[in-house]
N, CA, C and O atoms as a CHARMM CRD file, in Angstrom:
* protein
*
  332
    1    1 MET  N      0.84800  -1.17500   0.00000 PROA 1      0.00000
    2    1 MET  CA     0.00000   0.00000   0.00000 PROA 1      0.00000
    3    1 MET  C      0.89800   1.24300   0.00000 PROA 1      0.00000
    4    1 MET  O      1.95100   1.26100   0.63800 PROA 1      0.00000
    5    2 LYS  N      0.46600   2.27700  -0.72200 PROA 2      0.00000
    6    2 LYS  CA     1.20800   3.53000  -0.76600 PROA 2      0.00000
    7    2 LYS  C      0.74400   4.45100   0.35100 PROA 2      0.00000
    8    2 LYS  O     -0.43800   4.52300   0.68800 PROA 2      0.00000
    9    3 TYR  N      1.72600   5.15200   0.91200 PROA 3      0.00000
   10    3 TYR  CA     1.45500   6.11700   1.96800 PROA 3      0.00000
   11    3 TYR  C      2.11300   7.44200   1.63100 PROA 3      0.00000
   12    3 TYR  O      3.15300   7.49800   0.97400 PROA 3      0.00000
   13    4 SER  N      1.48400   8.49700   2.09600 PROA 4      0.00000
   14    4 SER  CA     2.04600   9.83000   1.98500 PROA 4      0.00000
   15    4 SER  C      2.55100  10.23000   3.37000 PROA 4      0.00000
   16    4 SER  O      1.78900  10.25800   4.33700 PROA 4      0.00000
   17    5 LEU  N      3.83400  10.53700   3.45100 PROA 5      0.00000
   18    5 LEU  CA     4.44000  10.92900   4.71800 PROA 5      0.00000
   19    5 LEU  C      4.72200  12.42200   4.71700 PROA 5      0.00000
   20    5 LEU  O      5.13500  12.98400   3.70300 PROA 5      0.00000
   21    6 ARG  N      4.50200  13.04700   5.83300 PROA 6      0.00000
   22    6 ARG  CA     4.93100  14.43000   6.05200 PROA 6      0.00000
   23    6 ARG  C      5.80600  14.38600   7.28600 PROA 6      0.00000
   24    6 ARG  O      5.34300  14.08000   8.38500 PROA 6      0.00000
   25    7 ILE  N      7.07900  14.69500   7.09000 PROA 7      0.00000
   26    7 ILE  CA     8.04300  14.64400   8.18900 PROA 7      0.00000
   27    7 ILE  C      8.57500  16.04800   8.42100 PROA 7      0.00000
   28    7 ILE  O      9.23100  16.62300   7.55200 PROA 7      0.00000
   29    8 GLU  N      8.29000  16.59700   9.60000 PROA 8      0.00000
   30    8 GLU  CA     8.77100  17.93000   9.95300 PROA 8      0.00000
   31    8 GLU  C      9.94500  17.78600  10.91800 PROA 8      0.00000
   32    8 GLU  O      9.84000  17.12300  11.95000 PROA 8      0.00000
   33    9 VAL  N     11.05400  18.41000  10.56900 PROA 9      0.00000
   34    9 VAL  CA    12.26700  18.36000  11.38500 PROA 9      0.00000
   35    9 VAL  C     12.56100  19.77300  11.87700 PROA 9      0.00000
   36    9 VAL  O     12.64800  20.70600  11.07900 PROA 9      0.00000
   37   10 LYS  N     12.71500  19.92900  13.19000 PROA 10     0.00000
   38   10 LYS  CA    13.02900  21.24600  13.75300 PROA 10     0.00000
   39   10 LYS  C     14.04400  21.09500  14.87400 PROA 10     0.00000
   40   10 LYS  O     14.23500  20.00900  15.42200 PROA 10     0.00000
   41   11 LEU  N     14.68300  22.19700  15.20000 PROA 11     0.00000
   42   11 LEU  CA    15.69500  22.18500  16.24700 PROA 11     0.00000
   43   11 LEU  C     15.05800  21.95200  17.61700 PROA 11     0.00000
   44   11 LEU  O     13.95900  22.42800  17.89900 PROA 11     0.00000
   45   12 LYS  N     15.77200  21.21300  18.45400 PROA 12     0.00000
   46   12 LYS  CA    15.34200  21.02800  19.83300 PROA 12     0.00000
   47   12 LYS  C     15.49900  22.35000  20.57800 PROA 12     0.00000
   48   12 LYS  O     16.33400  23.17500  20.20700 PROA 12     0.00000
   49   13 PRO  N     14.69900  22.55700  21.62800 PROA 13     0.00000
   50   13 PRO  CA    14.85700  23.76700  22.44000 PROA 13     0.00000
   51   13 PRO  C     16.29000  23.88200  22.96000 PROA 13     0.00000
   52   13 PRO  O     16.90600  22.88900  23.34900 PROA 13     0.00000
   53   14 GLY  N     16.80000  25.09600  22.96000 PROA 14     0.00000
   54   14 GLY  CA    18.14200  25.33500  23.46800 PROA 14     0.00000
   55   14 GLY  C     19.22000  25.35800  22.39800 PROA 14     0.00000
   56   14 GLY  O     20.34800  25.77000  22.66600 PROA 14     0.00000
   57   15 HSD  N     18.89000  24.92200  21.19000 PROA 15     0.00000
   58   15 HSD  CA    19.85600  24.96600  20.09300 PROA 15     0.00000
   59   15 HSD  C     19.66700  26.26200  19.31600 PROA 15     0.00000
   60   15 HSD  O     18.54200  26.68000  19.04200 PROA 15     0.00000
   61   16 GLY  N     20.78200  26.88700  18.96700 PROA 16     0.00000
   62   16 GLY  CA    20.73500  28.14700  18.23400 PROA 16     0.00000
   63   16 GLY  C     20.11400  27.98500  16.85900 PROA 16     0.00000
   64   16 GLY  O     20.29700  26.96200  16.20000 PROA 16     0.00000
   65   17 ASP  N     19.38700  28.99300  16.43500 PROA 17     0.00000
   66   17 ASP  CA    18.74200  28.98900  15.12200 PROA 17     0.00000
   67   17 ASP  C     19.09100  30.30700  14.42500 PROA 17     0.00000
   68   17 ASP  O     18.24500  31.19600  14.32800 PROA 17     0.00000
   69   18 PRO  N     20.33800  30.43800  13.93800 PROA 18     0.00000
   70   18 PRO  CA    20.74000  31.70900  13.33300 PROA 18     0.00000
   71   18 PRO  C     19.89500  32.10600  12.12400 PROA 18     0.00000
   72   18 PRO  O     19.64900  33.29300  11.90900 PROA 18     0.00000
   73   19 GLU  N     19.45000  31.13700  11.33600 PROA 19     0.00000
   74   19 GLU  CA    18.61800  31.45400  10.18100 PROA 19     0.00000
   75   19 GLU  C     17.26300  32.01700  10.63000 PROA 19     0.00000
   76   19 GLU  O     16.75500  32.97500  10.04600 PROA 19     0.00000
   77   20 GLY  N     16.69500  31.41900  11.65900 PROA 20     0.00000
   78   20 GLY  CA    15.43500  31.92100  12.20000 PROA 20     0.00000
   79   20 GLY  C     15.58100  33.30600  12.79800 PROA 20     0.00000
   80   20 GLY  O     14.71200  34.16000  12.62200 PROA 20     0.00000
   81   21 GLU  N     16.69600  33.53400  13.51600 PROA 21     0.00000
   82   21 GLU  CA    16.94000  34.84600  14.12300 PROA 21     0.00000
   83   21 GLU  C     17.11100  35.91500  13.05100 PROA 21     0.00000
   84   21 GLU  O     16.56600  37.01200  13.17700 PROA 21     0.00000
   85   22 THR  N     17.86100  35.60800  12.00000 PROA 22     0.00000
   86   22 THR  CA    18.05400  36.55300  10.90400 PROA 22     0.00000
   87   22 THR  C     16.72800  36.86000  10.21600 PROA 22     0.00000
   88   22 THR  O     16.44200  38.01400   9.89800 PROA 22     0.00000
   89   23 THR  N     15.92900  35.84000   9.99000 PROA 23     0.00000
   90   23 THR  CA    14.62500  36.03200   9.35400 PROA 23     0.00000
   91   23 THR  C     13.73200  36.91400  10.21900 PROA 23     0.00000
   92   23 THR  O     13.05100  37.80100   9.70600 PROA 23     0.00000
   93   24 ALA  N     13.73200  36.67600  11.52600 PROA 24     0.00000
   94   24 ALA  CA    12.92300  37.49800  12.43900 PROA 24     0.00000
   95   24 ALA  C     13.38300  38.94900  12.38400 PROA 24     0.00000
   96   24 ALA  O     12.55400  39.85800  12.33400 PROA 24     0.00000
   97   25 ASP  N     14.70000  39.17800  12.39400 PROA 25     0.00000
   98   25 ASP  CA    15.22600  40.54600  12.32300 PROA 25     0.00000
   99   25 ASP  C     14.81100  41.23700  11.03300 PROA 25     0.00000
  100   25 ASP  O     14.42500  42.40600  11.05300 PROA 25     0.00000
  101   26 LEU  N     14.88800  40.52500   9.91100 PROA 26     0.00000
  102   26 LEU  CA    14.50800  41.11500   8.62700 PROA 26     0.00000
  103   26 LEU  C     13.01100  41.41600   8.57000 PROA 26     0.00000
  104   26 LEU  O     12.60300  42.44300   8.02700 PROA 26     0.00000
  105   27 LEU  N     12.19800  40.52600   9.12600 PROA 27     0.00000
  106   27 LEU  CA    10.75800  40.78400   9.16200 PROA 27     0.00000
  107   27 LEU  C     10.45200  42.02200  10.00200 PROA 27     0.00000
  108   27 LEU  O      9.58500  42.81900   9.64500 PROA 27     0.00000
  109   28 LYS  N     11.16600  42.18100  11.11800 PROA 28     0.00000
  110   28 LYS  CA    10.98900  43.37700  11.95500 PROA 28     0.00000
  111   28 LYS  C     11.36600  44.63200  11.18100 PROA 28     0.00000
  112   28 LYS  O     10.66700  45.64300  11.25700 PROA 28     0.00000
  113   29 GLU  N     12.47000  44.57200  10.43600 PROA 29     0.00000
  114   29 GLU  CA    12.90300  45.72200   9.63500 PROA 29     0.00000
  115   29 GLU  C     11.85500  46.08900   8.58100 PROA 29     0.00000
  116   29 GLU  O     11.72700  47.25500   8.20700 PROA 29     0.00000
  117   30 LEU  N     11.12300  45.10900   8.11600 PROA 30     0.00000
  118   30 LEU  CA    10.06700  45.34800   7.12800 PROA 30     0.00000
  119   30 LEU  C      8.76800  45.83800   7.76500 PROA 30     0.00000
  120   30 LEU  O      7.78100  46.07900   7.07100 PROA 30     0.00000
  121   31 GLY  N      8.77600  45.98300   9.09000 PROA 31     0.00000
  122   31 GLY  CA     7.62500  46.53900   9.77900 PROA 31     0.00000
  123   31 GLY  C      6.66400  45.53300  10.37900 PROA 31     0.00000
  124   31 GLY  O      5.60500  45.91200  10.88000 PROA 31     0.00000
  125   32 PHE  N      7.01600  44.26000  10.33700 PROA 32     0.00000
  126   32 PHE  CA     6.14100  43.24300  10.92400 PROA 32     0.00000
  127   32 PHE  C      6.42500  43.10200  12.41000 PROA 32     0.00000
  128   32 PHE  O      7.57600  43.17800  12.84000 PROA 32     0.00000
  129   33 SER  N      5.38100  42.89800  13.18400 PROA 33     0.00000
  130   33 SER  CA     5.51800  42.74100  14.63000 PROA 33     0.00000
  131   33 SER  C      5.81100  41.27100  14.94200 PROA 33     0.00000
  132   33 SER  O      4.92800  40.51000  15.33900 PROA 33     0.00000
  133   34 VAL  N      7.06700  40.90400  14.75200 PROA 34     0.00000
  134   34 VAL  CA     7.48400  39.50600  14.91400 PROA 34     0.00000
  135   34 VAL  C      8.26300  39.36500  16.21800 PROA 34     0.00000
  136   34 VAL  O      9.20900  40.11000  16.47500 PROA 34     0.00000
  137   35 GLU  N      7.85300  38.40700  17.02600 PROA 35     0.00000
  138   35 GLU  CA     8.57100  38.14500  18.27500 PROA 35     0.00000
  139   35 GLU  C      9.70000  37.14000  18.04900 PROA 35     0.00000
  140   35 GLU  O     10.79800  37.30000  18.58200 PROA 35     0.00000
  141   36 LYS  N      9.42000  36.09900  17.25200 PROA 36     0.00000
  142   36 LYS  CA    10.38400  35.02100  17.06400 PROA 36     0.00000
  143   36 LYS  C     10.07000  34.30300  15.75400 PROA 36     0.00000
  144   36 LYS  O      8.91500  34.24900  15.33100 PROA 36     0.00000
  145   37 CYS  N     11.08400  33.76400  15.12800 PROA 37     0.00000
  146   37 CYS  CA    10.90300  32.96600  13.92500 PROA 37     0.00000
  147   37 CYS  C     11.79100  31.73400  14.06300 PROA 37     0.00000
  148   37 CYS  O     12.97700  31.85500  14.36900 PROA 37     0.00000
  149   38 MET  N     11.22900  30.56400  13.84200 PROA 38     0.00000
  150   38 MET  CA    11.98900  29.32500  13.94700 PROA 38     0.00000
  151   38 MET  C     11.91300  28.59200  12.62000 PROA 38     0.00000
  152   38 MET  O     10.84500  28.48100  12.01900 PROA 38     0.00000
  153   39 ILE  N     13.03600  28.10200  12.17700 PROA 39     0.00000
  154   39 ILE  CA    13.11500  27.41700  10.90000 PROA 39     0.00000
  155   39 ILE  C     12.92800  25.91500  11.12000 PROA 39     0.00000
  156   39 ILE  O     13.44600  25.34300  12.07900 PROA 39     0.00000
  157   40 SER  N     12.18400  25.29500  10.21700 PROA 40     0.00000
  158   40 SER  CA    12.06300  23.83700  10.21300 PROA 40     0.00000
  159   40 SER  C     12.06000  23.37500   8.76600 PROA 40     0.00000
  160   40 SER  O     11.83500  24.16600   7.85100 PROA 40     0.00000
  161   41 LYS  N     12.31000  22.09700   8.56900 PROA 41     0.00000
  162   41 LYS  CA    12.26900  21.50400   7.23900 PROA 41     0.00000
  163   41 LYS  C     11.09600  20.53100   7.20100 PROA 41     0.00000
  164   41 LYS  O     10.80900  19.84500   8.18200 PROA 41     0.00000
  165   42 VAL  N     10.42400  20.48300   6.05200 PROA 42     0.00000
  166   42 VAL  CA     9.33100  19.54400   5.87200 PROA 42     0.00000
  167   42 VAL  C      9.65200  18.66800   4.66400 PROA 42     0.00000
  168   42 VAL  O      9.93100  19.16800   3.57400 PROA 42     0.00000
  169   43 TYR  N      9.60900  17.37000   4.87500 PROA 43     0.00000
  170   43 TYR  CA     9.82400  16.39600   3.80700 PROA 43     0.00000
  171   43 TYR  C      8.48700  15.73800   3.50500 PROA 43     0.00000
  172   43 TYR  O      7.82900  15.21100   4.40200 PROA 43     0.00000
  173   44 ASN  N      8.09200  15.76900   2.24300 PROA 44     0.00000
  174   44 ASN  CA     6.88600  15.07500   1.79300 PROA 44     0.00000
  175   44 ASN  C      7.35400  13.87100   0.99100 PROA 44     0.00000
  176   44 ASN  O      7.97600  14.01700  -0.06200 PROA 44     0.00000
  177   45 VAL  N      7.05200  12.68600   1.49400 PROA 45     0.00000
  178   45 VAL  CA     7.56300  11.45100   0.91400 PROA 45     0.00000
  179   45 VAL  C      6.39500  10.52300   0.59200 PROA 45     0.00000
  180   45 VAL  O      5.47200  10.37400   1.39300 PROA 45     0.00000
  181   46 VAL  N      6.44000   9.90600  -0.57700 PROA 46     0.00000
  182   46 VAL  CA     5.47800   8.85400  -0.91700 PROA 46     0.00000
  183   46 VAL  C      6.26600   7.55300  -0.92700 PROA 46     0.00000
  184   46 VAL  O      7.28000   7.44000  -1.61600 PROA 46     0.00000
  185   47 ALA  N      5.79900   6.57300  -0.16300 PROA 47     0.00000
  186   47 ALA  CA     6.51200   5.30000  -0.03500 PROA 47     0.00000
  187   47 ALA  C      5.51100   4.16800   0.12600 PROA 47     0.00000
  188   47 ALA  O      4.31600   4.39200   0.31900 PROA 47     0.00000
  189   48 GLU  N      6.02100   2.95900   0.04400 PROA 48     0.00000
  190   48 GLU  CA     5.15100   1.77900   0.16500 PROA 48     0.00000
  191   48 GLU  C      5.53600   0.94000   1.37300 PROA 48     0.00000
  192   48 GLU  O      6.70500   0.84500   1.74600 PROA 48     0.00000
  193   49 ALA  N      4.52200   0.33900   1.96800 PROA 49     0.00000
  194   49 ALA  CA     4.69900  -0.60500   3.06700 PROA 49     0.00000
  195   49 ALA  C      3.44500  -1.47000   3.13500 PROA 49     0.00000
  196   49 ALA  O      2.38700  -1.08400   2.63800 PROA 49     0.00000
  197   50 LYS  N      3.57100  -2.62800   3.74700 PROA 50     0.00000
  198   50 LYS  CA     2.42400  -3.52800   3.85700 PROA 50     0.00000
  199   50 LYS  C      1.37600  -3.00700   4.82900 PROA 50     0.00000
  200   50 LYS  O      0.17700  -3.19400   4.62000 PROA 50     0.00000
  201   51 THR  N      1.83900  -2.34400   5.90700 PROA 51     0.00000
  202   51 THR  CA     0.92000  -1.84100   6.93200 PROA 51     0.00000
  203   51 THR  C      1.30800  -0.42600   7.33600 PROA 51     0.00000
  204   51 THR  O      2.41200   0.04400   7.06200 PROA 51     0.00000
  205   52 ARG  N      0.36400   0.23600   7.99500 PROA 52     0.00000
  206   52 ARG  CA     0.63500   1.58100   8.52000 PROA 52     0.00000
  207   52 ARG  C      1.77600   1.52700   9.54400 PROA 52     0.00000
  208   52 ARG  O      2.64600   2.39800   9.55600 PROA 52     0.00000
  209   53 LYS  N      1.76500   0.51300  10.39100 PROA 53     0.00000
  210   53 LYS  CA     2.82900   0.35200  11.38300 PROA 53     0.00000
  211   53 LYS  C      4.18100   0.17800  10.69300 PROA 53     0.00000
  212   53 LYS  O      5.18200   0.74300  11.13300 PROA 53     0.00000
  213   54 GLY  N      4.21000  -0.59800   9.61900 PROA 54     0.00000
  214   54 GLY  CA     5.44100  -0.79200   8.86400 PROA 54     0.00000
  215   54 GLY  C      5.92900   0.50600   8.23900 PROA 54     0.00000
  216   54 GLY  O      7.13200   0.75700   8.16800 PROA 54     0.00000
  217   55 MET  N      4.98400   1.33300   7.78300 PROA 55     0.00000
  218   55 MET  CA     5.35300   2.61900   7.20700 PROA 55     0.00000
  219   55 MET  C      5.92300   3.53600   8.26600 PROA 55     0.00000
  220   55 MET  O      6.89200   4.25300   8.01700 PROA 55     0.00000
  221   56 LEU  N      5.32200   3.51800   9.45700 PROA 56     0.00000
  222   56 LEU  CA     5.83200   4.33500  10.55900 PROA 56     0.00000
  223   56 LEU  C      7.25500   3.90200  10.92400 PROA 56     0.00000
  224   56 LEU  O      8.12200   4.74300  11.15900 PROA 56     0.00000
  225   57 GLU  N      7.48700   2.60300  10.96800 PROA 57     0.00000
  226   57 GLU  CA     8.83200   2.09800  11.27200 PROA 57     0.00000
  227   57 GLU  C      9.83600   2.56300  10.22300 PROA 57     0.00000
  228   57 GLU  O     10.95500   2.95200  10.56100 PROA 57     0.00000
  229   58 GLN  N      9.43800   2.52400   8.94600 PROA 58     0.00000
  230   58 GLN  CA    10.32700   2.99900   7.88100 PROA 58     0.00000
  231   58 GLN  C     10.59900   4.49500   8.02000 PROA 58     0.00000
  232   58 GLN  O     11.73300   4.94400   7.85200 PROA 58     0.00000
  233   59 ALA  N      9.56200   5.25700   8.32500 PROA 59     0.00000
  234   59 ALA  CA     9.72000   6.70200   8.47900 PROA 59     0.00000
  235   59 ALA  C     10.66400   7.02900   9.63900 PROA 59     0.00000
  236   59 ALA  O     11.48800   7.93800   9.53600 PROA 59     0.00000
  237   60 GLU  N     10.54200   6.28700  10.73700 PROA 60     0.00000
  238   60 GLU  CA    11.45000   6.47700  11.87600 PROA 60     0.00000
  239   60 GLU  C     12.89800   6.22100  11.44900 PROA 60     0.00000
  240   60 GLU  O     13.80000   6.97300  11.81800 PROA 60     0.00000
  241   61 GLU  N     13.11300   5.16500  10.67900 PROA 61     0.00000
  242   61 GLU  CA    14.45800   4.84700  10.18800 PROA 61     0.00000
  243   61 GLU  C     14.97900   5.94600   9.26400 PROA 61     0.00000
  244   61 GLU  O     16.15500   6.30500   9.32600 PROA 61     0.00000
  245   62 MET  N     14.10300   6.48000   8.40600 PROA 62     0.00000
  246   62 MET  CA    14.50900   7.58400   7.52600 PROA 62     0.00000
  247   62 MET  C     15.02700   8.76100   8.35100 PROA 62     0.00000
  248   62 MET  O     16.04900   9.36700   8.02700 PROA 62     0.00000
  249   63 CYS  N     14.30100   9.06800   9.41800 PROA 63     0.00000
  250   63 CYS  CA    14.69900  10.18600  10.27600 PROA 63     0.00000
  251   63 CYS  C     16.01400   9.90500  10.97000 PROA 63     0.00000
  252   63 CYS  O     16.89400  10.76500  11.00200 PROA 63     0.00000
  253   64 LYS  N     16.15900   8.72200  11.52400 PROA 64     0.00000
  254   64 LYS  CA    17.36900   8.37300  12.26900 PROA 64     0.00000
  255   64 LYS  C     18.60400   8.28200  11.38300 PROA 64     0.00000
  256   64 LYS  O     19.70400   8.63100  11.81200 PROA 64     0.00000
  257   65 LYS  N     18.42400   7.81200  10.14000 PROA 65     0.00000
  258   65 LYS  CA    19.57400   7.60100   9.26300 PROA 65     0.00000
  259   65 LYS  C     19.93900   8.80500   8.40500 PROA 65     0.00000
  260   65 LYS  O     21.09200   8.93700   7.99300 PROA 65     0.00000
  261   66 LEU  N     18.96800   9.69900   8.12500 PROA 66     0.00000
  262   66 LEU  CA    19.27400  10.77700   7.19000 PROA 66     0.00000
  263   66 LEU  C     18.61000  12.11700   7.49000 PROA 66     0.00000
  264   66 LEU  O     19.27900  13.15000   7.47400 PROA 66     0.00000
  265   67 LEU  N     17.33700  12.11900   7.75700 PROA 67     0.00000
  266   67 LEU  CA    16.58900  13.37400   7.77000 PROA 67     0.00000
  267   67 LEU  C     16.77200  14.21900   9.02200 PROA 67     0.00000
  268   67 LEU  O     16.60900  15.43700   8.96300 PROA 67     0.00000
  269   68 ALA  N     17.10600  13.60700  10.14800 PROA 68     0.00000
  270   68 ALA  CA    17.23500  14.35600  11.40300 PROA 68     0.00000
  271   68 ALA  C     18.50500  13.95000  12.13300 PROA 68     0.00000
  272   68 ALA  O     18.95000  12.80500  12.05300 PROA 68     0.00000
  273   69 ASN  N     19.07200  14.90200  12.83900 PROA 69     0.00000
  274   69 ASN  CA    20.21800  14.63800  13.70300 PROA 69     0.00000
  275   69 ASN  C     19.67200  14.51300  15.12400 PROA 69     0.00000
  276   69 ASN  O     19.23000  15.50900  15.69700 PROA 69     0.00000
  277   70 PRO  N     19.69100  13.32100  15.70200 PROA 70     0.00000
  278   70 PRO  CA    19.05600  13.12800  17.01500 PROA 70     0.00000
  279   70 PRO  C     19.67100  13.97700  18.13400 PROA 70     0.00000
  280   70 PRO  O     19.03800  14.18200  19.16900 PROA 70     0.00000
  281   71 THR  N     20.87900  14.46200  17.93600 PROA 71     0.00000
  282   71 THR  CA    21.52300  15.30700  18.94000 PROA 71     0.00000
  283   71 THR  C     20.86200  16.67100  19.02200 PROA 71     0.00000
  284   71 THR  O     20.72200  17.23000  20.11000 PROA 71     0.00000
  285   72 LYS  N     20.45100  17.21700  17.86400 PROA 72     0.00000
  286   72 LYS  CA    19.93200  18.58300  17.86500 PROA 72     0.00000
  287   72 LYS  C     18.52000  18.74300  17.31100 PROA 72     0.00000
  288   72 LYS  O     17.92900  19.81500  17.43700 PROA 72     0.00000
  289   73 ASP  N     17.97400  17.70300  16.70400 PROA 73     0.00000
  290   73 ASP  CA    16.67400  17.82700  16.03900 PROA 73     0.00000
  291   73 ASP  C     15.57900  16.99300  16.68800 PROA 73     0.00000
  292   73 ASP  O     15.82000  15.90200  17.20500 PROA 73     0.00000
  293   74 ASP  N     14.36700  17.54000  16.64600 PROA 74     0.00000
  294   74 ASP  CA    13.13800  16.80700  16.93200 PROA 74     0.00000
  295   74 ASP  C     12.42800  16.61800  15.60300 PROA 74     0.00000
  296   74 ASP  O     12.63300  17.40100  14.67600 PROA 74     0.00000
  297   75 TYR  N     11.59600  15.58800  15.49700 PROA 75     0.00000
  298   75 TYR  CA    10.83000  15.40700  14.27500 PROA 75     0.00000
  299   75 TYR  C      9.44600  14.88100  14.60000 PROA 75     0.00000
  300   75 TYR  O      9.20500  14.26600  15.63900 PROA 75     0.00000
  301   76 ARG  N      8.53300  15.15400  13.65000 PROA 76     0.00000
  302   76 ARG  CA     7.15300  14.68500  13.78500 PROA 76     0.00000
  303   76 ARG  C      6.75500  14.06000  12.46000 PROA 76     0.00000
  304   76 ARG  O      7.01500  14.62200  11.39600 PROA 76     0.00000
  305   77 ILE  N      6.12800  12.90200  12.52600 PROA 77     0.00000
  306   77 ILE  CA     5.74700  12.15200  11.33600 PROA 77     0.00000
  307   77 ILE  C      4.22600  12.08300  11.24600 PROA 77     0.00000
  308   77 ILE  O      3.55200  11.72200  12.21200 PROA 77     0.00000
  309   78 SER  N      3.69100  12.43400  10.07100 PROA 78     0.00000
  310   78 SER  CA     2.26100  12.27000   9.77400 PROA 78     0.00000
  311   78 SER  C      2.14600  11.30600   8.60600 PROA 78     0.00000
  312   78 SER  O      2.89800  11.41000   7.63800 PROA 78     0.00000
  313   79 ILE  N      1.20600  10.36400   8.69000 PROA 79     0.00000
  314   79 ILE  CA     1.03600   9.36000   7.65300 PROA 79     0.00000
  315   79 ILE  C     -0.40900   9.33800   7.16800 PROA 79     0.00000
  316   79 ILE  O     -1.34900   9.33100   7.96300 PROA 79     0.00000
  317   80 GLU  N     -0.56500   9.32800   5.84800 PROA 80     0.00000
  318   80 GLU  CA    -1.89200   9.15700   5.24800 PROA 80     0.00000
  319   80 GLU  C     -1.80500   8.09300   4.16900 PROA 80     0.00000
  320   80 GLU  O     -0.84300   8.06300   3.40200 PROA 80     0.00000
  321   81 ALA  N     -2.79700   7.22400   4.10400 PROA 81     0.00000
  322   81 ALA  CA    -2.84000   6.22800   3.03400 PROA 81     0.00000
  323   81 ALA  C     -3.20700   6.94200   1.74300 PROA 81     0.00000
  324   81 ALA  O     -4.08600   7.80400   1.72100 PROA 81     0.00000
  325   82 LYS  N     -2.52300   6.57000   0.66800 PROA 82     0.00000
  326   82 LYS  CA    -2.83200   7.13800  -0.65400 PROA 82     0.00000
  327   82 LYS  C     -3.78000   6.20000  -1.38000 PROA 82     0.00000
  328   82 LYS  O     -3.69100   4.98000  -1.24300 PROA 82     0.00000
  329   83 LYS  N     -4.66900   6.76800  -2.13800 PROA 83     0.00000
  330   83 LYS  CA    -5.62800   5.96600  -2.88100 PROA 83     0.00000
  331   83 LYS  C     -5.13200   5.72700  -4.28400 PROA 83     0.00000
  332   83 LYS  O     -5.80700   5.06500  -5.07300 PROA 83     0.00000
């Protein structure tokens, strides 16, 4: 069965986010009332697995092996079956 994965990777609390800080500063300069900006990456993946549980296990492995650094990143996985 095909599944659509949405994997969001963001920095854990306490880790510096210079790109987010720069973006917040630039938004303020443009006149926006911005308190904070945090950068995250979103991966949209279509993959196959026999079961939803199997797809979740594969997605976890994707994060651990490539998409996220467990030392500094948190991630969230959303799964939807594709028709």
